[in-house]
C-alpha positions in Angstrom: 0.0 0.0 0.0 1.4 3.4 -1.0 1.8 6.3 1.5 -0.9 8.3 -0.3 -3.3 5.3 -0.2 -2.5 4.8 3.5 -3.3 8.4 4.2 -6.5 8.3 2.3 -7.6 5.1 4.1 -6.8 6.7 7.5 -8.8 9.8 6.7 -11.8 7.8 5.5 -11.6 5.5 8.5 -11.4 8.5 10.9 -14.3 10.3 9.2 -16.5 7.2 9.5 -15.4 6.7 13.1 -16.3 10.2 14.2 -19.4 10.5 12.2 -20.8 7.2 13.6 -21.5 8.9 16.9 -23.6 11.6 15.2 -25.7 9.1 13.4 -25.9 6.5 16.2 -29.5 7.3 16.7 -30.2 5.9 13.3 -28.8 2.5 14.3 -32.1 1.5 15.5 -34.0 3.1 12.7 -36.2 0.0 12.1 -37.3 0.1 15.8 -38.0 3.8 15.5 -40.2 3.3 12.4 -42.1 0.5 14.0 -43.0 2.1 17.3 -46.7 2.7 17.7 -49.0 3.8 20.5 -50.6 0.4 20.5 -47.2 -1.0 21.7 -48.0 0.5 25.1 -50.5 -0.7 27.7 -54.1 0.3 27.6 -54.6 3.4 29.7 -50.9 4.5 29.4 -50.4 8.2 29.9 -48.8 10.2 27.1 -48.1 13.8 27.8 -45.8 16.8 27.7 -44.1 18.6 30.6 -43.3 22.1 31.8 -42.4 23.8 35.0 -43.6 27.1 36.6 -40.5 29.2 36.5 -39.5 28.1 33.0 -42.8 29.1 31.3 -45.0 31.3 33.5 -43.4 34.7 33.7 -45.4 37.4 35.6 -42.7 37.1 38.2 -44.1 39.7 40.6 -47.7 40.0 39.3 -51.0 39.4 41.1 -49.4 39.0 44.5 -46.6 36.6 43.6 -43.5 36.9 45.8 -39.9 36.7 44.7 -38.5 33.2 44.3 -34.9 32.0 44.6 -34.6 31.9 40.8 -36.0 35.5 40.4 -33.2 36.7 42.6 -30.5 34.5 41.1 -31.2 35.3 37.5 -31.0 39.1 38.2 -27.3 38.7 39.2 -25.2 39.5 36.1 -23.2 36.5 34.9 -25.3 33.8 36.5 -27.3 33.0 33.3 -26.3 32.9 29.7 -26.8 36.3 28.0 -28.1 37.5 31.4 -31.5 36.2 30.6 -34.2 35.5 33.1 -37.7 34.1 33.7 -39.4 37.5 34.3 -41.6 36.9 31.2 -40.4 33.4 30.1 -43.2 32.1 27.7 -45.8 34.3 29.4 -47.8 31.2 30.2 -49.4 33.1 33.1 -51.3 35.2 30.6 -51.5 32.7 27.7 -52.4 29.6 29.5 -55.7 29.1 27.7 -53.9 29.2 24.3 -51.3 26.8 25.7 -53.9 24.4 27.0 -55.5 24.4 23.5 -52.1 23.5 22.1 -51.8 20.6 24.7 -55.2 19.3 23.6 -54.4 19.6 19.9 -51.5 17.2 20.4 -53.9 14.5 21.4 -52.2 13.8 24.8 -54.2 12.4 27.8 -51.9 14.0 30.5 -50.0 17.2 31.1 -47.3 17.6 33.7 -46.7 21.1 35.2 -45.5 22.5 38.5 -46.9 24.9 41.0 -44.9 28.1 41.9 -44.4 28.0 45.6 -43.9 31.8 45.7 -47.1 32.4 43.7 -49.2 30.5 46.3 -47.2 31.5 49.4 -45.2 34.7 48.6 -43.5 34.5 52.0 -43.8 30.9 52.8 -45.7 30.2 56.0 -44.6 33.6 57.3 -47.3 35.3 55.1 -50.8 34.9 53.7 -52.0 32.6 50.9 -52.2 34.4 47.6 -55.8 33.9 46.3 -54.8 34.9 42.8 -52.3 32.1 42.7 -54.9 29.6 43.8 -57.2 30.9 41.1 -54.6 30.6 38.4 -53.9 26.9 39.0 -57.6 26.1 39.5 -58.1 27.5 36.0 -55.3 25.3 34.6 -56.6 22.2 36.3 -60.3 22.8 35.4 -59.5 23.5 31.8 -57.3 20.4 31.4 -60.1 18.2 32.8 -62.6 19.9 30.5 -60.4 18.8 27.6 -60.1 15.2 28.9 -56.5 15.7 30.1 -55.1 14.4 33.4 -53.2 17.0 35.4 -49.9 15.5 36.7 -48.7 18.0 39.2 -45.2 18.6 40.6 -45.3 20.5 43.9 -41.7 21.7 43.8 -39.6 22.1 40.7 -36.4 24.0 41.8 -38.1 27.3 42.9 -38.7 28.3 46.5 -39.8 31.7 48.0 -36.7 33.8 48.5 -38.1 34.6 51.9 -37.1 31.1 53.1 -33.6 31.5 51.7 -33.1 34.8 53.4 -34.8 33.9 56.7 -33.1 30.6 57.5 -31.0 29.3 54.5 -33.6 27.3 52.5 -32.8 23.6 52.1 -29.9 23.7 54.5 -32.1 24.2 57.4 -34.6 21.6 58.9 -37.1 24.4 59.2 -37.9 24.1 55.5 -39.5 20.7 56.2 -42.3 22.5 58.0 -42.6 25.0 55.2 -42.7 22.4 52.5 -45.4 20.3 54.3 -47.5 23.5 54.8 -47.2 24.3 51.0 -48.0 20.7 50.1 -51.1 20.7 52.3 -52.4 23.8 50.6 -52.0 22.1 47.3 -53.7 19.0 48.4 -56.5 21.0 50.0 -57.1 23.4 47.1 -56.5 21.1 44.1 -56.5 17.5 45.3 -60.1 16.7 44.5 -59.2 17.0 40.8 -55.5 16.0 40.8 -54.8 12.3 40.8 -51.0 12.4 40.3 -48.7 14.3 42.6 -44.9 14.5 42.5 -43.4 16.1 45.6 -40.0 17.2 44.3 -38.4 17.3 40.9 -34.9 16.0 40.6 -33.5 16.6 44.1 -30.2 14.9 43.1 -29.6 17.3 40.2 -30.7 20.3 42.2 -28.3 19.7 45.1 -25.4 19.0 42.7 -26.0 22.3 40.9 -27.0 24.4 43.9 -24.5 23.1 46.6 -21.7 21.3 44.8 -21.2 23.3 41.6 -22.9 26.5 42.6 -24.6 27.1 39.3 -28.2 27.0 40.7 -29.4 29.2 43.5 -28.3 29.8 46.2 -25.0 29.4 44.3 -23.0 27.6 47.0 -19.7 25.7 46.3 -16.1 25.3 47.4 -13.0 24.4 45.5 -12.2 22.5 43.4 -15.8 22.5 42.2 -16.1 26.3 41.9 -15.2 29.7 43.3 -18.3 30.7 45.2 -18.5 33.3 47.9 -19.9 30.7 50.3 -20.5 27.0 50.6 -19.0 23.6 51.3 -19.3 21.2 48.4 -18.4 18.2 50.5 -21.0 18.7 53.2 -23.9 21.0 52.2 -25.4 18.7 49.5 -25.8 16.0 52.0 -27.6 18.3 54.4 -29.9 19.7 51.7 -30.8 16.2 50.4 -31.6 15.0 53.9 -34.0 17.9 54.3 -35.5 17.3 50.9 -36.1 13.6 51.6 -37.7 14.2 55.0 -39.8 17.0 53.5 -41.0 14.5 50.8 -41.8 11.8 53.4 -43.7 14.2 55.6 -45.8 15.4 52.7 -46.5 11.8 51.6 -47.5 10.9 55.2 -49.9 13.9 55.3 -51.4 13.0 51.9 -52.0 9.3 52.8 -53.4 10.2 56.2 -55.8 12.9 55.2 -56.4 13.0 51.4 -55.5 9.9 49.5 -58.6 7.9 50.5 -61.1 10.6 49.6 -59.3 11.9 46.5 -58.1 8.6 45.1 -54.7 9.9 44.0 -51.1 8.7 44.0 -47.9 10.4 45.1 -44.3 10.0 44.2 -41.1 11.8 43.5 -39.2 12.6 40.2 -35.5 11.7 39.8 -32.8 12.6 37.3 -31.9 9.1 36.0 -28.9 9.0 33.7 -27.6 5.6 32.6 -23.9 4.7 32.8 -21.6 2.4 31.0 -18.0 1.4 32.1 -15.3 3.4 30.3 -13.3 0.2 29.9 -13.8 -3.5 30.5 -11.8 -3.3 33.7 -13.6 -4.4 36.9 -12.8 -1.0 38.5 -14.8 0.8 35.9 -17.7 -1.6 36.3 -17.7 -0.8 40.0 -17.6 2.9 39.1 -20.9 2.4 37.2 -22.6 1.2 40.4 -21.1 4.1 42.4 -22.3 6.6 39.8 -25.8 5.2 40.1 -25.6 5.2 43.9 -24.5 8.8 44.1 -27.1 10.0 41.6 -30.1 7.7 41.8 -30.0 5.4 44.8 -29.2 8.4 47.0 -32.8 9.5 46.6 -34.7 6.2 46.0 -33.1 3.9 48.5 -34.3 5.9 51.6 -37.8 6.2 50.1 -38.1 2.5 49.4 -35.9 0.8 52.0 -35.6 3.5 54.7 -31.9 4.3 54.5 -29.2 5.6 52.3 -27.4 3.1 49.9 -24.6 1.2 51.5 -22.3 2.3 48.6 -22.6 5.8 49.9 -22.3 4.9 53.5 -19.1 3.0 52.8 -17.5 6.0 51.2 -18.9 9.0 53.2 -19.1 7.3 56.6 -20.3 9.7 59.4 -20.5 12.6 57.0 -23.7 11.0 55.5 -26.6 12.0 57.8 -28.6 9.3 59.6 -32.3 8.9 60.0 -33.7 8.6 63.5 -36.0 5.5 64.1 -39.0 7.8 63.8 -37.8 9.3 60.6 -36.9 5.9 59.1 -40.4 4.7 59.8 -41.8 7.8 58.1 -39.6 7.6 55.1 -39.6 3.9 54.3 -42.1 3.1 51.6 -43.0 6.7 51.0 -43.6 6.3 47.3 -46.6 5.2 45.2 -44.5 5.6 42.0 -41.2 6.7 40.7 -40.9 9.5 38.1 -37.9 9.0 35.8 -36.4 12.0 34.0 -34.0 10.4 31.4 -32.0 12.3 28.9 -28.6 10.6 28.4 -26.1 7.9 29.0 -22.4 8.5 30.0 -19.3 6.5 30.6 -18.1 6.0 34.2 -14.4 5.8 35.1 -12.9 4.8 38.4 -11.1 7.5 40.3 -9.9 5.4 43.3 -6.9 4.1 41.3 -6.8 6.6 38.5 -6.1 10.4 38.4 -9.2 12.5 38.0 -9.9 16.2 38.0 -12.7 18.7 38.9 -13.5 17.1 42.2 -14.4 13.7 40.8 -11.6 12.2 43.0 -13.5 13.3 46.1 -15.9 11.3 48.3 -19.0 13.5 47.5 -18.7 12.4 43.8 -18.2 8.7 44.7 -14.7 8.7 43.2 -16.2 8.5 39.7 -15.4 10.4 36.6 -18.3 10.6 34.1 -17.8 11.5 30.4 -19.5 11.2 27.1 -16.3 10.2 25.2 -14.1 7.2 24.9 -10.8 7.7 23.0 -12.3 10.9 21.5 -15.4 9.1 20.2 -18.8 10.1 21.6 -21.0 7.5 23.3 -23.9 8.5 21.1 -25.4 11.2 18.8 -24.6 14.8 19.8 -27.2 17.2 21.1 -27.2 20.9 22.1 -25.9 20.1 25.6 -22.3 18.8 26.2 -23.4 15.9 28.5 -26.5 14.9 26.7 -26.0 12.2 24.0 -28.5 10.1 22.0 -28.3 6.6 23.4 -31.7 5.1 23.1 -30.8 1.8 24.7 -29.9 3.7 27.9 -33.7 4.2 28.4 -34.3 0.4 28.4 -31.3 -0.2 30.7 -32.2 2.5 33.3 -35.8 1.3 33.5 -34.6 -2.2 33.9 -32.2 -1.1 36.7 -34.9 0.6 38.6 -37.3 -2.3 38.0 -34.9 -4.8 39.6 -33.6 -2.7 42.5 -37.0 -1.4 43.6 -39.2 -4.5 43.1 -40.8 -3.1 39.9 -42.5 -0.2 41.6 -44.7 1.7 39.2 -42.8 4.2 37.0 -43.6 7.2 34.8 -41.1 8.6 32.4 -41.8 12.2 33.5 -39.2 13.8 31.2 -37.4 12.8 28.0 -36.3 15.3 25.4 -33.9 16.6 22.8 -32.3 19.9 22.0 -30.4 20.1 18.7 -26.7 21.1 18.4 -26.4 24.9 17.8 -25.8 26.0 14.2 -23.7 29.1 13.4 -26.4 30.6 11.2 -29.6 29.2 12.8 -32.8 29.9 10.8 -36.3 29.5 12.2 -37.3 27.1 9.4 -34.4 24.8 10.5 -35.7 24.8 14.0 -39.2 24.0 12.8 -38.1 21.1 10.7 -36.8 19.1 13.7 -36.3 15.7 12.1 -33.6 14.8 14.7 -36.1 15.3 17.5 -38.6 13.0 15.9 -35.9 10.3 15.4 -34.9 10.8 19.1 -38.4 10.2 20.4 -39.1 7.3 18.1 -35.9 5.6 19.3 -36.5 6.2 23.0 -40.1 5.2 22.8 -39.1 2.0 21.1 -36.6 1.3 23.9 -39.2 2.1 26.5 -41.7 -0.3 24.8 -39.0 -3.0 24.9 -38.6 -2.4 28.7 -42.3 -2.7 29.2 -42.5 -5.9 27.2 -39.8 -7.3 29.5 -42.0 -6.7 32.5 -41.3 -3.1 33.6 -44.3 -1.5 35.2 -44.2 1.9 33.4 -47.4 3.8 33.3 -46.6 7.0 31.2 -44.3 9.0 29.0 -44.0 12.8 29.0 -42.0 14.7 26.4 -39.9 17.6 27.7 -41.1 20.0 26.6 -44.4 21.4 25.4 -42.7 24.4 24.1 -39.3 26.1 24.0 -38.7 27.8 27.4 -36.2 29.1 29.9 -33.7 26.3 30.3 -32.1 27.5 33.6 -28.5 28.6 33.3 -28.7 28.2 29.5 -31.4 30.8 29.2 -33.4 30.5 26.0 -30.6 29.1 23.7 -31.6 25.4 24.3 -34.8 24.5 22.6 -36.5 21.3 23.8 -40.0 22.2 22.8 -42.5 20.6 20.4 -43.5 24.2 19.8 -41.2 27.0 18.7 -41.5 30.2 20.7 -40.5 33.4 19.1 -38.6 35.4 21.7 -39.8 38.7 20.3 -43.5 38.1 19.9 -43.8 34.9 22.1 -46.0 33.4 19.3 -46.1 29.6 19.4 -45.5 27.6 16.2 -45.7 23.9 16.0 -42.5 22.1 14.9 -42.6 19.1 12.7 -42.2 17.0 15.9 -45.5 18.3 17.2 -47.3 17.0 14.1 -45.5 13.7 14.4 -46.5 13.3 18.1 -50.1 14.0 17.2 -50.0 11.4 14.4 -48.4 8.9 16.7 -51.1 9.4 19.3 -54.1 9.5 17.0 -53.4 7.1 14.1 -54.6 3.9 15.9 -57.4 3.2 18.3 -56.3 3.0 21.9 -58.7 3.5 24.8 -58.0 5.8 27.6 -59.3 4.0 30.6 -58.6 5.2 34.1 -59.2 1.7 35.4 -55.8 0.4 34.2 -53.6 2.5 36.5 -56.1 2.8 39.3 -56.8 -0.9 39.7 -53.1 -1.8 39.3 -52.1 0.6 42.1 -54.9 -0.7 44.3 -54.0 -4.4 43.7 -50.4 -3.8 44.7 -51.4 -1.8 47.7 -53.7 -4.6 48.9 -50.9 -7.1 48.5 -48.5 -5.0 50.4 -50.9 -4.4 53.3 -51.6 -8.1 53.5 -48.0 -8.7 54.2 -46.4 -9.4 50.7 -43.3 -7.2 50.8 -42.5 -8.1 47.2 -45.6 -6.1 46.1 -43.9 -2.9 47.3 -46.0 -0.3 45.5 
């Protein structure tokens, strides 16, 4: 072989190697094309998701108080392009238009969150805001009129700033009392019509960003994770999580004692559930996968199912990891009717106990694990608009299977799954509307989810993130996950091609929408558990 031929072969081989990651989503194209609504159980919930701060706007209107995100976003440099959620998608004023959009998709469920500061501008230290109650009543009633189930998240990252200023927010046990008070108002005012409650959205992701990395409010961190004015990245996330889990369990206890029987609803929590693969075939990297899952997923779910933190964490963190009192353990164990799964990506896991790692991944709080999307310079899957989100559809099937096995097949809902495209230098609106890659993404992930269900996973619903382009936290408005394009100047909503695809997927075959499927299944498992069958574990 001549030198020129060798060079040509190398260039072609390299091009194929690097392009394979971008097109990996197409590897299961046949599965994507075959996925149908009829592949899912009768009564399965299909919907879209939003959250209050990301879409509502009206940040100090009609009696709403300032939230932690209102304050954080107004500090220059915290958010890309110094953007904020003051207006967001103006959902507060355009909710009727948006609910018509939801209905037009053909979904039977819609997940949204309630702004704590809109209901209780000063937490329990002030009055209930009647205009806030009225707003969410309007949303719930209009959804039900359209035959759409409200799936409500009580807390999605935003708390009244009053609680942060008064006692330090999630770092203080006092917030447990505030959270239960807020939850009780939600149950009392909305519970007669809401059958699905999620207490807290992604507590693991929140404490990582807020108290390890310092990129979410209150912006706490310490070196080597960041250069914040205050914080302790090794200790504060453990305290905040402890208070979140106890807040959850107290709210669940209240709901089950006073509201569940008369309202007939179900209550759970939503976790950020990445999947991990070993970076190499070495046993140390396989162990790193388990630690990555422990420090990101089991951290939340083990206490709520089994009553204590995972042994993988206790082994590494020792006495730094808080302990539950006997009373708390009794309260927290089994405090779930379902698990909400937010799944976006799969990453490689590398051991840091016997290898050099940077950026704090060689510290106990990170489980001595390095996570990356690349092996030898090649991405684990197709690229997206976020550096740690990759298109790896089989990760959906694997994470569902992990949760199924570890938690005795407790009912699950995929509460978020979505795609934002890689940014283009000269981005045109028409390119954003013709979002073929988003359609491929959802087809592939739905096919993977259907396989997991066929293999016995008790999954009850799938929600696309998001209904429309919105405020994506520190990324501002640059990342677009929506089925609907939102013009930032006019705020007009325009359906993308993916919205039309989702409607076609939902309406092209007959599939009844019976409440009995999920209601009877929950009740049957509950009856088994109360009769002494621990394996039922709802």
